[in-house]
N, C-alpha and C positions, 0 to 999 in steps of 0.2 A: 639659781637665777632669781633675782629680785625684780620687783616692778620698776618700771621707768618712772623715776621721780626726779624732780629738779634738785640737783645736788647743791650743797652750800658752796658758793663760788666767791672767793675773795675778789673784791673790786680791783680792777687793773691799776687805778691810781694809788691804791694802798700797797700793792705789790712792788711797784717800781718807784723808788724814791732814792735820791742821792745818798750814798753811804750804805745802802743795803747790799747784801750779797744774794744773788739769784743764780743758782746752779753753778756756783764758783765764780761768777762774774761780779766784780765789785763795781757798783754803779757810781759814776762820777756825775758831773753836772749835766743838766738838760741842755743840749745844744740847739735844739730846734723843736718847735711845736707847730706842726702843720695842720691842715684841715682833716687829714685822715690818719696821721701817725705822729708819734713823738720820737725824737732821737736823743740818746744818751751816750756819753763817752763811758768807757768801761775798761777794766783791767782784769786779767786772769793769770794765775800762776802758770808758767810754762809757755806763755805767749808774749813775745818780746816786741810786739808792734801795737799801735793804737787800735782799739776795738770800738765798734759802734753797735749799740743795741737799738733796734727799730721796734716800736711798740704800737699796736693799733689804738686809735682813740675810741674809747667805749664810754658811754654815759650820756648825760643830758645833751640833747640837740646834736648828737653825733650821727652821721649817716651810717646805715647798716652796710653800705658798700665798702666801708673801711675794713670790715671783717672779711669780706670777699676778696678785696685787694690784698689783704695780709696773707690769706691762705694761698692766693695765686702766686704772690712773690715767694713765699716759702717753698712751694712746690717746684717752681722753676729755678730759683736761685741755687737750691741745693743740688739740682740736676746738671748744672752747667759748669764746665771747666774752661776758663778763658783768661788770658792775661789782661783782657780789656774790661773785666767786671770784678767787683769786690770778692774776695775769698770768703766763702761761706764757712762759719765757725761753729754753728749749732743753732738750736731753736728749742723753744718750750711749747707745750701743747696748749690748746685753746682753753682747757678747763682750769689749769692751775697757773701757768706762767706763759702767756702769749707774747713771745718775742722772737726776733731773728737777730742772731749775732753775726756780724760780718767785719771784715777788715775796714778800718776807717781810712779812707783814701785822702791823702794830702792834696791840696789844690782848691781851686774855686770853680764854681759853675761858669760855663761859657756865657750864660745870661748876664752875669755881673759885668763882664767886659762890654757887652752890647749896651746895657743900661748906662754904663759910664761914658758912652759915646765913642768908644774906640773905633778907629778906622783901620780895618784889617787890610794889609797889603795883599796883592794877588798871590804871591808865594805862600803867605800865611794861610789864606783860604784854601789853596790847593793842598797844603800839608794836612790841614784839619779834615778836608774831604777824604784824602787818602787814608788817614788813620781811622776816620769814622767808618769808611767802607770796610777796612780790615776788621774793626770791632764787630760790625753788623754781620759780616760773613762768618765770623767765628761762632756766633750764636745760631745763624741760619744753618750752618753745617750740622748742628745738633738738633735740628727741627724746631727751633724756638724763633719766635718773631717778637720784637720789642713792642711795637704798636703805640709807643708814646715817646718817640724820639723828638726832643726839643732842647734848646740851649740850657734849660734848667736841669736836664737829666744828663748832661755831658760835663764831666769834670776834667780840668787841665791842671797839671802840677807845674812847678817852676821850670821844669825841663820840657814841658810841652806834651808829656805823656797823657793820653786820653783814656778815660774810663766811663763806661755807661753805668748808670744807676737807675733805680726805681722800675722794677718789673711787675708792678701791681696790676697793670693792664695787659700784660703779655699773654701770648698764646704758645702752647707747646703741643705738637702733633701727637705725642705719646702720653699726654696727661690730660685729665679732665679740664675742660674750659669752663671754669666756674661762672664767669660773667655771661658767657653765651648760654649756659644751661639754665641760668636764672633769668635770662632775657633782660639783664640789667644794662643800662646804657653806659658801659665803660668805654666811651668813644675815644677819649684822648683830648688833646689840647687843640682848640678850634683852628689856629693858624696853620698847624702842621699836619693834620690828618688827611689821609687820601680820600678820593671820591668813594672807593669801595668801602672804606670804614664808615663813611656817612650812610651808606646803604646797609650797614650792619654786618659786613663781611669781615671776619677776624682771622682767616687762615691764609691770607695772601701775603707772602713775604715781600712782594713788590711794594706793599704799603710803606715799608721802611725805606725803600729807594725814593719814594715820593717825599717822605719827610726829610731825607738827606738833601734833596734838591731844594726844598723850601729853606732849610738852614743855610745852604750855600748862597742862595739868592739873598737872604737877609744879611749875611756877612759881607757880601760884595757891595750891596747897595744901601744897607741901613733901613730897607723897607721890607714889608711882607708881601709876597706876590698876590695873595688873596685876602689881605687885610686880616681883621680879627672878628669875624661874624659871630653874633650872639644868638642867631635864630637858625632853625633848620633850613629855612629858605635861603638864608645867606650862605650856609654851608654847601647847599646843593649847587650854588653858582659855580663852584670850581669844576663841575662836570662839563662846563662849556666855556667858562671864562678864560680868555687869553691874557695873561699878566703883561704888564708893561715890560718890554725887553730890558734886561739888565744894562745893556750898552746905552740905552736911552737915559739912564740915570748916572752911568759912570763910563765915560768914553774909552778909558784905557783898558777895559775888560777885553781880553782877546776873543775873537769870534769863536774859536774852538771851545772856549770855556763857556760862553753863552750857549752854544750848541749842547754841551753836556748838561748844564743846569736845566735848560728848558725841556730836554728829553726826559730828565728825571721826573718832572712835574706834569707830564702828559696826563690827560684825564683817564685814558684807558691804560690799564696796567700792561697790556700786551705791547704798547708803544714805547714803554720805558726800557731802561737797561734791565735785562732779565736776571741779573745776579749782581751782588755787591762786588764780586771779582771783576766783572766787566766794567763796572763803574770805576773801580780802582785803576784798572789798566788804562782807561781813557784819561784819567787825571795824571797818571805817570807818563803817558806817551801821547802827547798832543798830536804828534804827526799821524797817529793811527785813527784819529777822530774824523769820521766822514762828515763833511759839512753839508747841511741842507738849508732850506729856506729859514730854518730857525736861527742860524748863525748870522743871517743878513738883516734880521729885524732891528730897526732902530726907531721906528715910529709906533705910537699907540695903535692898537688894532682899529680898523675902520668899522663903521656901523654895519656895512655889508658883511665884513668878516665876522663880526660878532653874531649877526643873524644866522650865518651859515653854521657856525659852531653850535649855536643854540638849537637849530633844527636837527643837527647831527646828534646832539645829546638827548633829544626828546625821547628816544628809545634806548637810553643808556642801560646797559646790563654789565655787571662785572665780568672781566675776562676770565676764561677757564684757568684754573690754577692747580697744578699738581703740588705735592709736598716739597718743602724746601730742599731736602736731601734725596731721599729715596722713597718710593711708594711703600706705604704701610697699610695693611688691611685694617678696615674699621672693625672693631670688636662689637659683638652684640651687647646691647645695653639693657641692664636689669634695674628697675626702680623698686626699692623696698620702701613702701609708704608706711611710716610708723606713726602711731598716735602718741605724741609726747605729752599730751595734756592729761592722760589718765593711764595708769599702768595695769596690765593683766600679766602677771608673772609667767603663767603657763603659756599664754599666747605668744609672748615675746620669745620664750625659749623655743617654741615650735617654729616660729618665723626664722629664728636664727638657724635652726637645723635645716629648714627648707632652703635658706639662702646658701648654706654650705653645699648642699646637694646640687643646686642649680649651678653654682660656680665651679664645682668639680666636674660636672657634665660638660661645661663649656669653658675650657681653660683660657680662652682668649677673651672671655666676657669681661664686662666692667660693671660695677655696682654703684648706683646712686642711692644714698640714704636720704629720704625726703620726709620732712615734717611740714604739714600745712596747718597753720594756726589761724584763728579767726581775727586776730588783730593785736596791736600793741597800743599802749595808752596814748591818747592825744595830748594829755597834760602830764608831763614827766615829773617824777620826784627827783630829789637830790641824790638818792642812793643809786648806784649802778643798776641794781636789780629792779628798780622802779622806772627804768628808761627803756626806750625801744631797742637800742643797741644792746643793752644789758640783758634784756629778755631774750633777744635773738641768740646771744652768746650762750645762755642757759640751755636753750633747745639744741643748739649745735653740740654742746658737750654731751647731752643725753644721747644723741645719735652716735657720737664717737664712742661712747661707753658701750652701747649696744653692739657696735661693729667690731670692737677690739678683739673678741675671741676668733673672729674670722681670719685675722692675721694677713690681711691683704696688703700688698705693697701700694704706695701712694698713687702709682699710675693706674691702678685698677679700682680706685674708690674715691668718691667725693661726697660731700655733705651739704645739704641745702635746707634752709628754713624759709618758707614763703608765706605770705599773708593773703588771706582770702575770706570773704564772707561765706563762701560756699567751698570748703576744703575739697570736697569730692570733685567738683568741676575744675578746681585748680590743679589737682593731681592729673586729671585727664589732659588738661591743656599742657601741663609740663611734659607729659609723655609724648604728645604730638610735637611740641617744639623741639624735642631732642631725639625724635625718631626711635623711641624705646622699642625693644623687642618683647619685653615682658614686665608686667607690674605684679609685685608680690605684696599682698595685703592680708591683714588679719581680720577675722570675723569672730567677735566675742559675744557669747550669749548673755554674759553678765551685764554688759553695758553697750547695747547696740547703738550705733551712731546714726540717728535719724535725720534725713533731710526733709522729709514730710512725715506725717503720722503713719503712712502706709509704705514708706520707701526708705531703705537704709542707704548710707553712703556707699557701702559695698555694692549694693545693687546698681546704683547709679554709675559707679566706676566700671562694672562689668558691662553694662549696656552701652556706655558711651566711649569706652576705651578704644584707641586706634590699634591696640596690639593685644596679645594674649594676656590673660589675668590668672595668676596662681593664687588661690584662696587658701589660707591656713585657718583651720577651725579649732576651737577648744571643745 
């Protein structure tokens, strides 16, 4: 066992260039460079359809969230089987070749048609709604929730076949929720997210039902029911705001269809359709839709109506939510807090042995490998290793190398690097945020980590931890 040291990591932009071969994939041209990832066309012997390589953006001025989104999409995409999502073809690890290889889907984003000013017919909207409900149900049945449904993430080919893309903000009940564990604001796109997402809830599948309702509203009317707010106050308005009825904007919309759309975007999840199957059935069988006062609305809400909804929302709490498919027991959570800034070979080896014993004793447990660092540079250099995201990647790789001998499946382990002026306090806070059952830490006599001249980081964690602490000594 060797000390934890920062390995020599080749910069992402140097690895992925047109004409290079990476794990058998011949890279073609760069198709798109977004805020968090780049997309390349690719070919590989034995695969006779177009391939897409998705690569996280790492380097100067790149958000560290891009790495979290990459790991999230990798975990979830490779676990799903559905005709409505791209086929997963392989991936590289964060240390050497961070990429996700998937089927390149023909077609264009629904957003392109909206921006071009296309007026969707009523039958077209219904078909898209049915297909979207089918697609969402196919992932809900596997305990996954998309959480970022929007026209940009919906592809339609020439025959109208629908595909969902971009699972970087998704949630899966059987896998670590990296965004939630790091308390990062992976909220989604403002016009389409549900009220419970605004409140930080990421495990309610009915959030996807809300997003479908917003998309249907937009396709029918050309307008967004809650606009495009840019502040938290604006986002919170959807907890009480009653959108303009679709029939007020387009008279030929059937009353039953307005009923369906407005039910999807109810503020409380319990008042929406409770599954994508129910929504699909309503769209396929209009005669089965029970009409309420929603169907009759043709005027903007009155001032008195707005006030009533505002008062009712003043005590808003997310609706209780079981799992999308079946109830699954939550596994005990163990946090292994590693010091990736300095290495003590013997200590790291003993922490590894302790982790093995703890995981063996609790077969349903899950491990979080955590590194708390004091900060990344304010002024970034041009090399990847001199940037915040590059430094974060280096620490992530060290955690992954330490955990490799544990041979845990991806649903039982996750990796996080967090920044804090006081790493001990951040570890305690992280444990509280994630309801950890145990913190595993090391205490080295060679280089004690002091928070004050008379107090070590280990002492502070033990005194302030919300859970048990297992100390490994050398």
